[in-house]
C-alpha positions as MATLAB code, in Angstrom:
seq = 'XXXXXXXXXXXXXXXXXXXXXXXXXXXXXXXXXXXXXXXXXXXXXXXXXXXXXXXXXXXXXXXXXXXXXXXXXXXXXXXXXXXXXXXXXXXXXXXXXXXXXXXXXXXXXXXXXXXXXXXXXXXXXXXXXXXXXXXXXXXXXXXXXXXXXXXXXXXXXXXXXXXXXXXXXXXXXXXXXXXXXXXXXXXXXXXXXXXXXXXXXXXXXXXXXXXXXXXXXXXXXXXXXXXXXXXXXXXXXXXXXXXXXXXXXXXXXXXXXXXXXXXXXXXXXXXXXXXXXXXXXXXXXXXXXXXXXXXXXXXXXXXXXXXXXXXXXXXXXXXXXXXXXXXXXXXXXXXXXXXXXXXXXXXXXXXXXXXXXXXXXXXXXXXXXXXXXXXXXXXXXXXXXXXXXXXXXXXXXXXXXXXXXXXXXXXXXXXXXXXXXXXXXXXXXXXXXXXXXXXXXXXXXXXXXXXXXXXXXXXXXXXXXXXXXXXXXXXXXXXXXXXXXXXXXXXXXXXXXXXXXXXXXXXXXXXXXXXXXXXXXXXXXXXXXXXXXXXXXXXXXXXXXXXXXXXXXXXXXXXXXXXXXXXXXXXXXXXXXXXXXXXXXXXXXXXXXXXXXXXXXXXXXXXXXXXXXXXXXXXXXXXXXXXXXXXXXXXXXXXXXXXXXXXXXXXXXXXXXXXXXXXXXXXXXXXXXXXXXXXXXXXXXXXXXXXXXXXXXXXXXXXXXXXXXXXXXXXXXXXXXXXXXXXXXXXXXXXXXXXXXXXXXXXXXXXXXXXXXXX';
ca = [
     -10.436  -26.750   16.692;
      -7.543  -24.336   17.093;
      -5.086  -26.881   15.716;
      -7.268  -27.324   12.640;
      -7.435  -23.553   12.213;
      -3.644  -23.409   12.356;
      -3.425  -26.092    9.677;
      -6.018  -24.206    7.594;
      -3.799  -21.102    7.758;
      -0.830  -23.230    6.673;
      -2.882  -24.457    3.685;
      -3.666  -20.891    2.649;
       0.024  -19.975    2.874;
       1.100  -23.080    0.922;
      -1.368  -22.416   -1.874;
       0.370  -19.174   -2.822;
       3.526  -21.156   -3.634;
       1.939  -24.064   -5.477;
       2.449  -24.570   -9.226;
      -0.486  -24.419  -11.584;
      -1.035  -28.021  -12.538;
      -3.587  -30.133  -10.722;
      -3.862  -28.169   -7.481;
      -7.656  -28.265   -7.218;
      -7.877  -31.896   -8.306;
      -5.351  -33.081   -5.746;
      -7.051  -31.020   -3.021;
     -10.419  -32.693   -3.670;
      -8.946  -36.200   -3.948;
      -6.861  -35.866   -0.787;
      -9.795  -34.437    1.192;
     -12.115  -37.286    0.149;
      -9.502  -39.906    1.037;
      -8.856  -38.245    4.382;
     -12.564  -38.227    5.241;
     -12.869  -41.891    4.267;
      -9.871  -42.866    6.419;
     -11.160  -40.819    9.345;
     -14.568  -42.509    9.139;
     -13.168  -46.046    8.988;
     -10.333  -45.561   11.477;
     -11.348  -43.447   14.497;
      -7.740  -43.180   15.837;
      -6.762  -41.487   12.592;
      -9.611  -38.996   12.802;
      -7.462  -36.046   13.832;
      -4.976  -36.703   11.043;
      -7.827  -36.937    8.547;
      -9.388  -33.727    9.886;
      -6.017  -31.984    9.662;
      -5.633  -33.049    6.029;
      -9.109  -31.734    5.229;
      -8.307  -28.430    6.969;
      -5.055  -28.143    5.018;
      -6.731  -28.665    1.671;
      -9.632  -26.401    2.628;
      -7.071  -23.631    2.917;
      -5.605  -24.564   -0.461;
      -9.074  -24.791   -1.999;
     -10.190  -21.377   -0.742;
      -7.215  -19.645   -2.348;
      -7.426  -21.699   -5.537;
     -11.111  -20.869   -5.964;
     -10.381  -17.193   -5.355;
      -7.586  -17.113   -7.944;
      -9.608  -19.035  -10.518;
     -12.582  -16.704  -10.074;
     -10.349  -13.669  -10.561;
      -8.727  -15.197  -13.655;
     -12.089  -16.048  -15.243;
     -13.474  -12.556  -14.646;
     -10.316  -10.957  -16.017;
     -10.365  -13.201  -19.102;
     -14.068  -12.485  -19.654;
     -13.204   -8.813  -20.050;
      -9.845   -8.845  -21.780;
     -10.674  -11.612  -24.268;
     -13.382   -9.445  -25.812;
     -12.239   -7.916  -29.086;
     -12.353   -4.204  -29.786;
     -13.530   -1.366  -27.573;
     -16.208   -2.065  -24.957;
     -19.053    0.052  -23.630;
     -19.052    0.065  -19.819;
     -20.895    1.955  -17.107;
     -18.697    2.573  -14.082;
     -18.625    4.455  -10.812;
     -15.372    6.127   -9.725;
     -14.436    4.653   -6.334;
     -11.023    6.217   -5.666;
      -9.661    9.724   -5.913;
      -8.298   10.228   -9.463;
      -4.612   10.984   -9.855;
      -3.779   13.672  -12.387;
      -0.537   13.495  -14.380;
       0.768   15.920  -17.035;
      -0.710   14.003  -19.967;
      -3.395   11.792  -18.465;
      -5.545   10.955  -15.445;
      -5.636    7.545  -13.799;
      -8.448    6.288  -11.573;
     -10.147    3.143  -10.282;
     -13.784    2.569  -11.244;
     -16.254   -0.145  -10.273;
     -18.129   -1.925  -13.055;
     -21.876   -1.378  -12.993;
     -22.954   -2.643  -16.395;
     -21.651   -3.440  -19.860;
     -23.130   -3.151  -23.309;
     -26.170   -5.098  -24.439;
     -24.158   -7.854  -26.122;
     -21.690   -8.605  -23.338;
     -22.498   -9.293  -19.700;
     -19.560   -7.995  -17.701;
     -18.328   -9.573  -14.449;
     -18.229   -7.923  -11.060;
     -14.993   -6.091  -10.305;
     -13.028   -2.889  -10.748;
     -11.068   -1.356  -13.610;
      -7.887    0.714  -13.556;
      -8.499    3.302  -16.257;
      -6.278    5.898  -17.916;
      -7.894    8.875  -19.598;
      -5.820   11.108  -21.868;
      -6.635   14.732  -22.579;
      -7.831   17.793  -20.712;
     -11.390   16.554  -20.214;
     -10.103   13.836  -17.914;
      -9.464   16.434  -15.219;
     -13.192   16.716  -14.536;
     -13.526   13.113  -13.362;
     -14.159   12.894   -9.631;
     -14.836   10.449   -6.833;
     -18.361    9.026   -6.795;
     -19.272   10.047  -10.349;
     -20.993    7.606  -12.699;
     -19.734    7.509  -16.297;
     -20.452    5.707  -19.518;
     -17.127    4.932  -21.191;
     -15.916    3.279  -24.342;
     -12.738    1.545  -23.208;
     -10.024   -0.696  -24.593;
      -9.099   -3.266  -21.930;
      -5.964   -5.315  -21.269;
      -4.704   -7.693  -18.647;
      -2.119   -6.697  -16.079;
       1.480   -7.795  -16.384;
       4.474   -7.742  -14.116;
       8.021   -6.670  -14.760;
       9.927   -9.338  -12.865;
      12.864   -7.511  -11.292;
      14.252   -6.811   -7.863;
      12.561   -3.648   -6.643;
       9.722   -3.768   -9.185;
       6.187   -3.609   -7.877;
       4.165   -6.824   -7.914;
       1.222   -5.428   -9.901;
      -0.545   -8.753  -10.390;
      -0.765   -9.489   -6.676;
      -1.642   -5.881   -5.836;
      -4.476   -5.756   -8.368;
      -5.906   -9.072   -7.201;
      -5.859   -7.816   -3.625;
      -7.997   -4.846   -4.698;
     -10.255   -6.882   -7.013;
      -9.126   -4.805  -10.016;
      -9.583   -7.243  -12.883;
      -8.338   -5.264  -15.904;
      -6.672   -2.051  -17.036;
      -7.659    0.097  -19.957;
      -7.810    3.475  -21.631;
     -10.860    5.658  -22.158;
     -11.829    6.361  -25.774;
     -15.180    8.165  -25.402;
     -17.035    9.366  -22.324;
     -20.457   10.450  -21.111;
     -21.161   11.698  -17.593;
     -24.317   10.042  -16.254;
     -24.448   11.255  -12.657;
     -22.365   13.501  -10.448;
     -21.087   12.434   -7.069;
     -23.851   12.392   -4.478;
     -22.696   10.051   -1.720;
     -21.410   11.150    1.667;
     -17.843    9.995    1.144;
     -17.455   11.983   -2.079;
     -18.873   15.069   -0.362;
     -16.395   14.682    2.506;
     -13.491   14.337    0.089;
     -14.495   17.592   -1.615;
     -14.826   19.270    1.789;
     -11.377   18.180    2.986;
      -9.840   19.094   -0.352;
     -11.273   22.607   -0.118;
     -10.401   23.016    3.560;
      -8.085   25.958    4.218;
      -5.668   24.033    6.397;
      -2.184   22.596    5.780;
      -3.306   19.519    7.708;
      -6.394   18.744    5.629;
      -4.711   15.578    4.337;
      -4.162   14.319    7.881;
      -7.827   14.984    8.748;
      -8.988   13.135    5.622;
      -6.762   10.161    6.470;
      -8.108    9.920   10.024;
     -11.757   10.499    9.113;
     -12.329    8.555    5.899;
      -9.061    6.727    5.228;
      -8.045    8.911    2.262;
      -4.295    9.515    2.174;
      -4.155   10.876   -1.363;
      -4.566   14.423   -0.004;
      -1.272   14.200    1.916;
       1.587   16.132    0.363;
       4.840   14.359   -0.485;
       6.585   16.294    2.274;
       4.025   15.137    4.835;
       4.395   11.522    3.722;
       8.168   11.678    4.121;
       7.911   13.331    7.517;
       5.438   10.821    8.915;
       7.315    7.863    7.453;
      10.683    8.986    8.837;
       9.036    9.452   12.229;
       7.506    5.956   12.078;
       3.969    7.329   12.284;
       2.460    6.374    8.924;
       0.451    3.621   10.607;
      -1.350    6.308   12.614;
      -2.793    7.711    9.373;
      -4.431    4.427    8.397;
      -7.788    3.337    9.792;
      -6.289    0.345   11.556;
      -7.136   -1.806   14.548;
      -6.086    0.942   16.963;
      -8.467    3.527   15.490;
     -11.354    1.113   15.082;
     -10.881   -0.227   18.615;
     -10.971    3.300   20.036;
     -14.161    4.038   18.117;
     -15.648    0.720   19.251;
     -14.644    1.443   22.842;
     -16.403    4.821   22.624;
     -19.454    3.038   21.196;
     -19.352    0.566   24.098;
     -19.408    3.405   26.635;
     -22.257    5.102   24.784;
     -24.126    1.813   24.714;
     -23.765    1.230   28.427;
     -24.842    4.777   29.250;
     -27.691    4.754   26.758;
     -29.081    1.351   27.631;
     -28.618    1.302   31.392;
     -29.374    4.952   32.228;
     -31.262    6.628   29.418;
     -33.615    3.748   28.631;
     -35.344    3.831   32.075;
     -35.836    7.584   31.672;
     -37.331    7.228   28.202;
     -39.343    4.100   29.092;
     -40.117    4.214   32.833;
     -40.554    0.814   34.384;
     -38.511   -0.916   31.698;
     -35.333   -2.499   33.057;
     -32.841   -4.900   31.552;
     -30.604   -7.468   33.134;
     -26.918   -6.683   33.312;
     -26.158   -9.407   30.779;
     -28.579   -7.885   28.250;
     -27.094   -4.431   28.804;
     -23.633   -5.799   28.076;
     -24.801   -7.584   24.932;
     -26.616   -4.532   23.560;
     -23.609   -2.336   24.375;
     -21.243   -4.627   22.461;
     -23.617   -4.747   19.491;
     -23.807   -0.943   19.448;
     -20.005   -0.771   19.605;
     -19.777   -3.121   16.614;
     -22.385   -1.065   14.721;
     -20.473    2.186   15.304;
     -17.197    0.539   14.277;
     -18.895   -0.715   11.088;
     -20.136    2.821   10.382;
     -16.556    4.085   10.693;
     -15.416    1.373    8.277;
     -18.208    2.410    5.899;
     -16.877    5.973    5.921;
     -13.527    4.533    4.816;
     -15.330    2.687    1.991;
     -14.461   -0.667    3.563;
     -10.855   -0.475    2.407;
      -8.649   -3.541    2.839;
      -7.023   -2.297    6.052;
     -10.369   -1.197    7.486;
     -12.099   -4.495    6.768;
      -9.189   -6.301    8.378;
      -9.513   -4.186   11.519;
     -13.305   -4.592   11.544;
     -13.017   -8.388   11.364;
     -10.580   -8.366   14.279;
     -12.978   -6.257   16.330;
     -15.951   -8.419   15.325;
     -14.189  -11.579   16.536;
     -13.662   -9.985   19.957;
     -17.306   -8.871   20.109;
     -18.541  -12.329   19.093;
     -16.576  -14.027   21.867;
     -17.946  -11.500   24.346;
     -21.527  -12.071   23.231;
     -21.376  -15.853   23.514;
     -19.360  -15.605   26.748;
     -16.566  -17.876   25.534;
     -13.357  -17.440   27.481;
     -10.245  -17.955   25.377;
      -6.606  -17.070   25.737;
      -5.244  -14.084   23.783;
      -3.270  -16.487   21.572;
      -6.449  -18.408   20.691;
      -8.238  -15.143   19.946;
      -5.428  -14.068   17.610;
      -5.421  -17.462   15.879;
      -9.176  -17.392   15.255;
      -8.975  -13.821   14.019;
      -6.267  -14.668   11.503;
      -8.196  -17.733   10.280;
     -11.361  -15.663    9.741;
      -9.351  -12.951    7.975;
      -7.922  -15.497    5.540;
     -11.307  -17.085    4.991;
     -12.802  -13.700    4.032;
      -9.687  -12.470    2.207;
      -7.490  -15.438    1.154;
      -4.869  -13.202   -0.464;
      -4.273  -11.166    2.693;
      -0.927  -12.920    3.148;
       0.364  -10.877    0.200;
      -0.361   -7.614    1.981;
       2.278   -5.889    4.090;
      -0.490   -4.361    6.202;
      -1.742   -7.814    7.197;
       1.665   -8.876    8.463;
       2.236   -5.585   10.252;
      -1.181   -5.747   11.960;
      -0.907   -9.376   13.049;
       2.694   -8.957   14.179;
       1.747   -5.855   16.170;
      -0.966   -7.792   18.016;
       1.379  -10.708   18.604;
       4.032   -8.306   19.920;
       1.597   -6.794   22.419;
       0.530  -10.236   23.661;
       4.105  -11.517   23.847;
       5.354   -8.422   25.655;
       2.592   -8.592   28.256;
       3.194  -12.307   28.777;
       6.981  -11.996   28.965;
       6.890   -9.357   31.713;
       3.845  -10.689   33.571;
       5.886  -11.741   36.637;
       8.061   -8.627   36.773;
       7.472   -6.006   39.490;
       4.848   -3.427   38.616;
       6.458   -0.512   36.758;
       5.149    2.897   35.799;
       2.806    3.137   32.827;
       5.258    5.393   30.988;
       8.047    2.842   31.377;
       5.717    0.051   30.255;
       4.712    2.026   27.161;
       8.346    2.793   26.362;
       9.209   -0.894   26.720;
       6.352   -1.788   24.383;
       7.503    0.777   21.805;
      11.041   -0.588   21.936;
       9.645   -4.084   21.364;
       7.714   -2.715   18.388;
      10.954   -1.302   16.967;
      12.797   -4.614   17.350;
       9.954   -6.725   15.991;
       8.822   -4.444   13.195;
      12.356   -3.692   12.005;
      12.749   -6.965   10.019;
       9.324   -6.531    8.441;
      10.001   -2.883    7.624;
      13.369   -3.806    6.106;
      11.741   -6.490    3.969;
       8.730   -4.488    2.780;
      10.070   -0.927    2.696;
      13.867   -1.289    2.582;
      14.468    0.656    5.806;
      13.365    1.250    9.376;
      12.593    4.334   11.456;
      14.954    4.433   14.447;
      13.064    7.263   16.133;
       9.702    5.445   16.036;
       9.648    4.538   19.779;
      10.121    8.160   20.829;
       7.714    9.707   18.321;
       5.039    7.071   18.957;
       5.346    7.474   22.700;
       4.869   11.244   22.411;
       2.484   11.677   19.489;
       0.425    8.485   19.274;
      -1.583    9.240   22.472;
      -2.238   12.747   21.148;
      -3.435   11.388   17.806;
      -5.558    8.658   19.380;
      -7.100   10.540   22.310;
      -7.308   14.084   20.942;
      -7.129   14.296   17.168;
      -9.162   11.203   16.278;
     -12.220   11.960   18.502;
     -12.384   15.613   17.448;
     -11.900   14.709   13.790;
     -14.704   12.136   13.851;
     -17.106   14.376   15.763;
     -16.354   17.124   13.256;
     -17.018   14.669   10.418;
     -20.402   13.787   11.893;
     -21.150   17.503   12.193;
     -20.183   18.041    8.544;
     -22.452   15.190    7.452;
     -25.226   16.878    9.444;
     -24.526   20.163    7.582;
     -23.180   21.887   10.713;
     -20.302   23.262    8.689;
     -19.060   25.938   11.062;
     -19.091   23.586   14.024;
     -17.167   20.999   11.992;
     -14.547   23.572   10.963;
     -14.041   24.585   14.592;
     -13.597   20.994   15.734;
     -11.156   20.244   12.933;
      -9.186   23.362   13.844;
      -8.928   22.156   17.441;
      -7.968   18.676   16.249;
      -4.980   19.968   14.269;
      -3.625   22.291   16.978;
      -1.127   19.673   18.266;
       0.226   19.293   14.734;
       1.268   22.941   14.738;
       3.579   22.085   17.639;
       4.626   18.673   16.303;
       5.374   19.765   12.740;
       8.728   21.449   13.580;
       9.742   18.232   15.361;
       8.807   16.134   12.325;
      10.785   18.463   10.036;
      13.864   18.145   12.218;
      13.507   14.352   12.315;
      13.370   14.068    8.530;
      16.632   16.030    8.330;
      18.452   13.489   10.503;
      20.267   11.137    8.142;
      19.943    8.240   10.598;
      16.222    8.621   11.379;
      15.306    6.370    8.438;
      17.992    3.670    8.452;
      18.804    1.458    5.477;
      21.312   -1.383    5.952;
      24.494   -1.266    3.846;
      23.782   -4.777    2.541;
      20.628   -6.596    1.517;
      19.554   -8.960    4.309;
      18.105  -12.318    3.190;
      14.507  -13.056    4.159;
      15.465  -16.004    6.376;
      17.801  -13.789    8.412;
      14.966  -11.304    8.985;
      12.664  -14.165   10.009;
      15.217  -15.489   12.517;
      15.563  -12.008   13.976;
      11.804  -12.003   14.544;
      11.948  -15.385   16.267;
      14.814  -14.375   18.544;
      13.082  -11.163   19.592;
       9.542  -12.460   20.039;
       9.920  -15.866   21.643;
      10.754  -15.920   25.378;
      13.414  -18.616   24.999;
      15.177  -20.281   27.889;
      18.952  -19.962   28.035;
      19.465  -23.540   26.818;
      17.021  -23.160   23.947;
      18.467  -19.761   23.089;
      21.943  -21.314   22.771;
      20.516  -23.996   20.496;
      18.814  -21.391   18.273;
      21.994  -19.300   18.093;
      24.019  -22.406   17.223;
      21.543  -23.244   14.473;
      21.559  -19.750   13.053;
      25.354  -19.411   13.046;
      25.806  -21.151    9.649;
      23.047  -19.004    8.170;
      24.691  -15.870    9.544;
      28.027  -16.888    8.051;
      26.287  -17.570    4.740;
      24.726  -14.101    4.796;
      28.154  -12.596    5.544;
      29.698  -14.581    2.689;
      26.964  -13.385    0.322;
      27.611   -9.758    1.269;
      31.379  -10.297    0.867;
      30.822  -11.949   -2.514;
      28.681   -9.049   -3.598;
      31.504   -6.655   -2.783;
      34.133   -8.462   -4.852;
      32.161   -9.988   -7.711;
      30.819   -8.631  -10.961;
      27.046   -8.684  -11.406;
      25.437   -8.348  -14.821;
      21.665   -7.884  -14.550;
      19.576   -8.220  -17.712;
      16.355   -6.608  -16.527;
      12.851   -7.592  -17.547;
      11.625   -4.489  -19.389;
       9.335   -6.150  -21.923;
      10.158   -5.716  -25.607;
      13.087   -3.438  -24.788;
      16.506   -3.642  -23.160;
      18.191   -2.458  -19.968;
      21.351   -4.050  -18.575;
      22.899   -3.055  -15.229;
      26.592   -3.812  -14.682;
      27.316   -3.792  -10.946;
      30.427   -4.068   -8.832;
      31.205   -2.830   -5.305;
      27.979   -0.866   -5.052;
      28.682    1.082   -8.264;
      26.790    0.603  -11.505;
      26.736    1.249  -15.216;
      23.452    1.181  -17.100;
      23.510   -0.022  -20.695;
      20.247    0.977  -22.419;
      17.328    2.580  -20.633;
      14.183    0.649  -21.537;
      11.092    2.078  -23.184;
       8.874    5.097  -22.612;
       5.482    6.123  -23.955;
       3.670    9.250  -25.040;
       1.642    9.210  -21.821;
       4.800    9.998  -19.862;
       5.167    6.457  -18.510;
       8.821    5.436  -18.444;
      10.399    2.128  -17.479;
      13.336    4.106  -16.153;
      11.026    5.365  -13.393;
       9.121    2.132  -12.693;
      11.818   -0.522  -13.204;
      15.362    0.850  -13.463;
      15.328    3.401  -10.655;
      13.545    1.049   -8.171;
      16.110   -1.638   -9.073;
      19.026    0.702   -8.364;
      17.436    1.717   -5.069;
      16.703   -1.885   -4.091;
      20.304   -2.926   -4.756;
      21.543    0.359   -3.203;
      23.690    1.146   -6.227;
      25.389    4.383   -7.187;
      24.839    4.983  -10.888;
      28.033    6.268  -12.523;
      27.486    5.829  -16.255;
      24.708    5.475  -18.832;
      25.313    3.928  -22.255;
      22.670    4.035  -24.993;
      23.409    1.466  -27.670;
      20.724    2.523  -30.116;
      18.463    5.507  -30.754;
      15.277    3.437  -31.020;
      12.864    4.098  -28.176;
      13.081    0.551  -26.775;
      16.734    1.289  -25.933;
      16.697    5.040  -25.315;
      13.168    5.668  -24.009;
      14.218    6.209  -20.392;
      17.068    8.588  -21.207;
      15.002   11.753  -20.688;
      13.911   10.631  -17.214;
      17.464    9.665  -16.263;
      18.832   12.996  -17.511;
      16.400   14.770  -15.209;
      16.937   12.629  -12.100;
      20.610   11.651  -12.573;
      21.922   14.800  -14.212;
      25.497   14.374  -12.890;
      25.933   10.903  -14.357;
      28.093   10.588  -17.497;
      26.237    9.557  -20.653;
      27.612    7.844  -23.750;
      26.283    6.455  -27.018;
      23.256    7.355  -29.124;
      21.487   10.680  -28.436;
      24.398   11.890  -26.262;
      27.367   14.202  -26.798;
      29.740   11.234  -26.764;
      28.517    8.792  -29.427;
      29.845    5.254  -29.690;
      32.724    4.737  -32.088;
      34.891    1.767  -32.909;
      38.153    1.890  -30.987;
      36.799    3.560  -27.835;
      38.053    1.731  -24.765;
      38.761    2.267  -21.118;
      38.688    0.910  -17.594;
      35.963    1.417  -15.007;
      35.858   -0.187  -11.579;
      38.474   -2.812  -12.654;
      36.337   -3.682  -15.691;
      37.902   -3.293  -19.153;
      35.525   -2.096  -21.858;
      35.907   -1.744  -25.616;
      33.598   -0.574  -28.423;
      33.720   -2.797  -31.543;
      31.148   -0.949  -33.651;
      30.097    1.362  -35.386;
      32.922    2.736  -37.541;
      33.023    6.457  -38.261;
      34.160    6.039  -41.876;
      31.540    3.453  -42.789;
      28.153    4.317  -44.293;
      25.351    2.448  -42.503;
      21.998    2.116  -44.224;
      19.972    0.257  -41.595;
      19.294    2.033  -38.310;
      19.674   -1.206  -36.323;
      23.211   -1.586  -37.652;
      24.138    1.750  -36.086;
      23.966    0.090  -32.662;
      26.863    0.305  -30.271;
      28.598   -3.093  -29.848;
      30.542   -3.361  -26.601;
      32.733   -5.970  -24.904;
      33.197   -5.953  -21.132;
      35.978   -7.936  -19.454;
      36.486   -8.513  -15.737;
      39.690  -10.522  -15.216;
      39.060  -13.663  -17.339;
      35.286  -13.163  -17.730;
      33.960  -11.604  -20.964;
      30.525  -10.317  -21.925;
      29.339   -9.129  -25.360;
      26.520   -6.580  -25.761;
      25.745   -6.231  -29.501;
      22.693   -3.946  -29.289;
      20.340   -4.330  -32.270;
      22.866   -5.146  -35.012;
      21.771   -7.517  -37.767;
      23.555   -9.877  -40.192;
      25.248   -7.127  -42.265;
      26.939   -5.438  -39.315;
      27.804   -8.805  -37.769;
      29.583   -9.832  -40.973;
      31.568   -6.586  -41.194;
      32.732   -6.866  -37.589;
      33.617  -10.532  -38.048;
      35.629   -9.824  -41.226;
      37.470   -6.763  -39.887;
      38.218   -6.897  -36.152;
      36.607  -10.201  -35.426;
      34.489  -10.995  -32.371;
      36.362  -12.121  -29.262;
      35.444  -15.364  -27.535;
      33.056  -14.556  -24.676;
      31.499  -16.334  -21.738;
      28.082  -14.660  -21.982;
      26.320  -13.169  -24.987;
      23.311  -10.879  -24.767;
      21.588  -11.803  -28.032;
      21.393   -9.061  -30.661;
      18.042   -7.418  -31.473;
      16.104   -9.344  -28.800;
      16.600  -12.650  -30.645;
      15.153  -11.610  -34.008;
      15.398  -13.704  -37.175;
      17.979  -11.385  -38.780;
      20.467  -11.298  -35.912;
      22.818  -13.611  -33.974;
      24.048  -15.225  -37.188;
      26.510  -18.076  -37.604;
      29.548  -15.840  -38.103;
      29.107  -14.075  -34.768;
      28.162  -17.250  -32.893;
      31.151  -19.236  -34.185;
      33.602  -16.485  -33.291;
      32.169  -15.645  -29.869;
      31.475  -19.274  -28.815;
      29.366  -18.142  -25.832;
      28.739  -20.517  -22.945;
      25.431  -18.772  -22.169;
      23.021  -16.673  -24.247;
      20.571  -14.196  -22.686;
      17.755  -12.377  -24.491;
      15.755   -9.332  -23.460;
      12.255   -9.491  -24.934;
       8.595   -9.457  -23.973;
       5.041  -10.052  -25.101;
       4.268   -7.968  -28.192;
       1.621   -8.381  -30.890;
       3.996   -7.288  -33.652;
       6.879   -9.567  -32.627;
       7.259  -13.116  -31.469;
      10.838  -13.067  -30.224;
      12.943  -15.086  -30.003;
      12.456  -16.253  -33.570;
      12.484  -19.997  -34.139;
      15.377  -19.742  -36.644;
      17.518  -17.942  -34.091;
      16.620  -20.440  -31.377;
      17.501  -23.325  -33.707;
      20.991  -21.828  -34.159;
      21.449  -21.663  -30.389;
      20.208  -25.224  -29.987;
      22.453  -26.460  -32.800;
      25.458  -25.059  -30.927;
      24.130  -26.766  -27.771;
      24.277  -23.550  -25.822;
      21.807  -22.813  -23.006;
      19.666  -19.735  -23.575;
      17.126  -17.823  -21.504;
      14.884  -14.841  -22.172;
      13.357  -12.303  -19.838;
       9.874  -12.987  -21.210;
       9.930  -16.442  -19.616;
      12.075  -16.055  -16.501;
      12.168  -12.322  -15.706;
      15.386  -10.715  -14.490;
      18.554  -12.658  -15.341;
      21.717  -12.098  -13.309;
      25.200  -13.399  -14.087;
      27.648  -13.358  -11.155;
      31.374  -13.755  -11.760;
      34.502  -13.555   -9.631;
      36.575  -13.109  -12.786;
      37.348  -16.772  -13.358;
      34.049  -18.580  -12.869;
      30.498  -17.454  -13.366;
      26.992  -18.592  -12.447;
      23.501  -17.644  -13.556;
      20.777  -16.545  -11.141;
      17.109  -16.503  -12.101;
      15.514  -14.940   -8.996;
      11.971  -14.939  -10.381;
      11.837  -18.103  -12.501;
      10.210  -20.197   -9.772;
       7.924  -17.415   -8.578;
       6.465  -16.979  -12.055;
       5.260  -20.583  -12.014;
       3.019  -20.074   -8.990;
      -0.697  -20.270   -9.536;
      -1.027  -16.713   -8.275;
       0.670  -15.452  -11.446;
      -0.012  -18.178  -13.980;
      -3.742  -17.418  -13.954;
      -2.899  -14.320  -16.014;
      -1.137  -16.202  -18.790;
];
């Protein structure tokens, strides 16, 4: 059975990488054939069963994705504004111009039956500030589907929303409050929010899994100390609560029951069973307080698997228990593999089991030394995962966890939960006293956390980006207790991969990178070399305060660990200059050129930056320009023998004037003018530039359908390859100055069923 479960898990993992066409059909056909072969040929029964298990895993995920896609389409395909009744299920986040919150659908209007799921709603105006957790509202909303910006560092919204069962996003047009918050969780949130304590956010995180009340400073302190996991209701917290419930069950059943019911006695086996059931019930109540969040449900399932094996008296190895737990987790939540918390939880359990097994024959050591050894193993094992998911790792985590985790688990958590029960029972003063006692250790630990966050090395980020396979091999080398011969074989196998990673980092240092980012119907190009960057155009921004500079450009710079040294704005239109205000505020020391700056573009400007020659071809100061698009800055970049042309939004008129005066230079790569519109990238410019590759920055937009078919036909007539960000996401050209190559890091990922269900 365990082998079939392992194959089922492999099927779930494979399904997230499958393309869209024919997955379900092939799964059904292959499963039927496998069953037929297994029935007719008994020796092939295991192979047939394995094939069925594999495609069961694929089928579970496929059904989940299809269900999500159908529910999302049922909402977003409706025309016009919709009447919906919703209940607010997460704490609203208030921004300067709007409020954003997650609400669960209760009912729709009379004409449309709405599916089950949640909505991510934005509400503009001052009245939005009155929305609160647990309230029931009647809204008129305009709904849309989610979309991703496919760039390095950008958040994977589609996967994140599917994980939370949020099927659409929208904005509130009209509102009517139906009922105020009346449930226990909403009351506790209000209580913690009003609590006169600097540690109210920590109490709320431990008691009900709400981390929104933590300040930004607290988040940074706990993350740098490697303690953020202690503020999530994870397996550790739920196990401690379950263990307390088990003790209460044993005491209550074996000792109190004879006192309450004299003459009534239970066998030891029945006492154990009832105690485990009570432990599971108390753990479920704790999960209910946390509103059955993803992390809490995951921990509850893990605890339930342990309880189930205890109840049926099945003896299994720890590895078998972990395998069955993971299989049940993926059966209940097939998309858990997309969640960093899932990998961190499972890897933590595997680390504990591996550490205990590896040192099982060593002489007995002190408990403190054993705990320190375990924390060091956690650092080594979790470091690759932390680097992959969060871009860094806390080097002080073993020390801080060794000191503070027992205090949090054995002092703060029990007092916090007892105080929460007292608050639910309206014993307010008693609850306040318990919460005060619970936070006393934090008064002593807070200076330590402040000092840790000031250490530059406490949160370490590698100087180069490590490939995923290198991080995976690090995990294997650390976790597996390999013999010396096998270890030599693994090291010999990994040597070419290590050299490849070194070569990639060396190439990154010497080469020129031109990144055309996916920013929708806008433009942002990052020119990178030796860890330094220029940004040409800043993407779009909106009246709500949302800026692509904050959600796409800045995360990209951080992901690539680039130092921004210059910002060029080719055009004053918002799709090119929208992020300028945000960048002025957050990168105030960076030089700015072009439209809306003190140094506007002008023909004849030229210079050298980071061994890259640059020259402005347009606009001319003495030339009257009637069309705003033709005021765009046209720039040529040259690195050794490699040339790139960035023509902004110029159209045929400006193209002709440049071609007839200065003339366009021959280039290797052309970023198409005006996102590939019908009135740009004309024959004159194309014949003079003779590009080997054409890139276009555009996106889905009701008012445009770029690239225009006439423009595409010109590219095809010249037999030049072209790509646009709408189809492939981020496009990166890498050149050593003589040769160049194109990278499309997200082209294959976009074709997976996980994302195609939204198209």
